[in-house]
C-alpha positions, 0 to 999 in steps of 0.5 A: 487670256482671262478665264472665259466665265470671268468675261461672261460674268462682267457687268453684262454677264452678272445682269444675265445671271440676275435676270435668270435667277429672278425669272426662276423665282417669279415663275415658281412663286406664281405656281405654288398651287403645284405644291401639296395643299398644306405647303400651298396654304402656308405660302399663301398665308405668309404676308412676308412672301406676298411682299417679296413677290411685289419686289422688282428683279433688282430689289430681289437680287440686291437682298437675296441671300445664297440660302434664299436662292437655294430654296427657290431652286428647291421650290421649283424642283418640288413643283416638278417632282411630287416626291420632293420633301415639299413641307421642309422646302416650303418652310426653308424658302419662307424662313430664308425669305423672311431672313433675307428681306427682313429690313424691307418688311413692314412691321407685322409681316410674317411667315407660316411654317409648313413643317414642324422643327426649329427654324434658322434665320442665318442673316439675322443670327437666330435659330428658334426653338422647336415650332409646330406646323402652322406656327408664325414668325413675324416682324415685331419691330426693326430689332425684334421678331415674334414667334407665335405657336399654339396661342403662345407668343415669344419675342426675340430681340435680335441684338441679344441673340448672339449671347443666347444658346439658340443663336446661329454662330458665325464669324466675319471673314471680311467683305460681308462674308461669314464663316458659319459653325452652327447653321442647319441646312437642307441639302438636295436629298432632303437630309440635314447638313450641319457644319462642323461644330468648331469651338471658339478657338478653332473657329477663330483660327479657321476664320483667320486662315481664310482671311490670310489666304484671301489676302494672298489671293489679292497679292497674286491676282487682284481681279480674282480676289475681287471676284471671290469677294463679290461672289462668295459670302458663305463659308461652312466647315465640314467634319473631316476624318484624318484632318491632319492629312486630308482636306476636303472641299465642295460646292453645291450647284444650286447654293450659289456663293457658298464654299464648304471646307474642311475644319482645318487646313494646311496653309497651301491646301486652303489657298488652293481650295478657296480658288478651286471652289470659287471657280466651281461657283463661277461656272455654276453661275455661268450655267444659269445663263445657258447650258454648257453640257448635254444630258447624255444618259449613262455616259462616263469618262476617265478623270485624271483627278478622281478614282471613279468614272465621271459624267461629262459634266464632272469632267467639264467642271474639272477642266474649267476649275483646274484651268483657273488654278493653272492661271492662279499658280502662274500669278502666284509664281510672279508675286513677290509676296509668294516668292518663297513658295515659287517651287511649290506653285511651279510644281503644282502648275506642271502637275495640273498641266499634264492632268488638263492635257489628258482631260481635254482629250477625254471630253468629246465636243458631242457632249457639249452645247454651244456655250460649252464648246466655246468655253472649252475652246478658250480653255484649251488655248489657255492650257496650250499656252501654259504648256509652251511657257513651261516647255512641256508641250512635247513632254510625255506624261509623268509616271504618277499620272500613268500610274493613276490611269492603271489604278483607275482601270483596275478599280473600274473594270466595267467602265474601262472598256468604254472610255478613250485610252489617254494619249501617252499612258 
């Protein structure tokens, strides 16, 4: 039985995601008057954005990049929440609109910056010097842009930017995906995120590791490889303390198609992290179509993967992602290309099975919407099948998992009395 969102995001599912994303853009673009006057005027004056508003949904989705859709979400939030950093969001949206749809603009199309600072155009590989509020960035030709600020204009030839100090550094990791090492991003808090500044040798090493790991995914599960290639186009290294022993990865709910990875990895840890974060991305996309988890105020649950209390959404995501890993580990066990690592994958599969058995008991159906309940039923069936295959269905929890629960209770005394005691601890 395939992972449920793997079924949801077939051709019909992707069409639903596409329609939902396009609708969010059109609704937000038609309500810019909800923004403060400065940001409202900057968007109105941006002829490039006016051009994008005239595109069809299919054209939007064919060229829209992950940062573009991220800032569409941020624009919607700024319209709903007056305290959001509207100027930074408006500039981010305009810049990434200009960047994503550059080839479709007529010469002369431009954007007006709603905030001062450097402007990043990641697909074009350009990062401007500091510009003032009200500066414009325009399409001078098919191969150049023009920045006008305070009456002064500067032309930037796109073909030469990779050799310049203000270029955005990236490496190809195949399939149209890139590993970025110098792109500033605005996260949902309004704070800036800057990828770990890898040197050329370390960047090339990580890019090579990502491509090699994806090659192993292809050997073990060609369909999963295809889905990762289709979905994930942006990779970012993040600084990691104790990088020789600790590896972190993350995904952002509204930054579809991006994975944030530790700056260095052990081989198997990277392979698992790529698949893990892909499934987070896949579930976030499925949840664009319909909500899966209800908003339950102050609800916290025990998670066998974390040291802290988690909201229902966090436990639900964990169940989804680790069920995907369960399927992946089983595929790896069957792959001739990975036969030297069968013991590793079997061990991980056993550990994850027990964790999933516990997590499934922690998440009551009352926290789920209809789509979430249907998905969880499928996940539960998959986990049960693995328990039977491994001969673990009637086995008691391993001692290390029981110890995790005891440690969790000691660290979370206030929450401990409100969560169900895991079966078998």
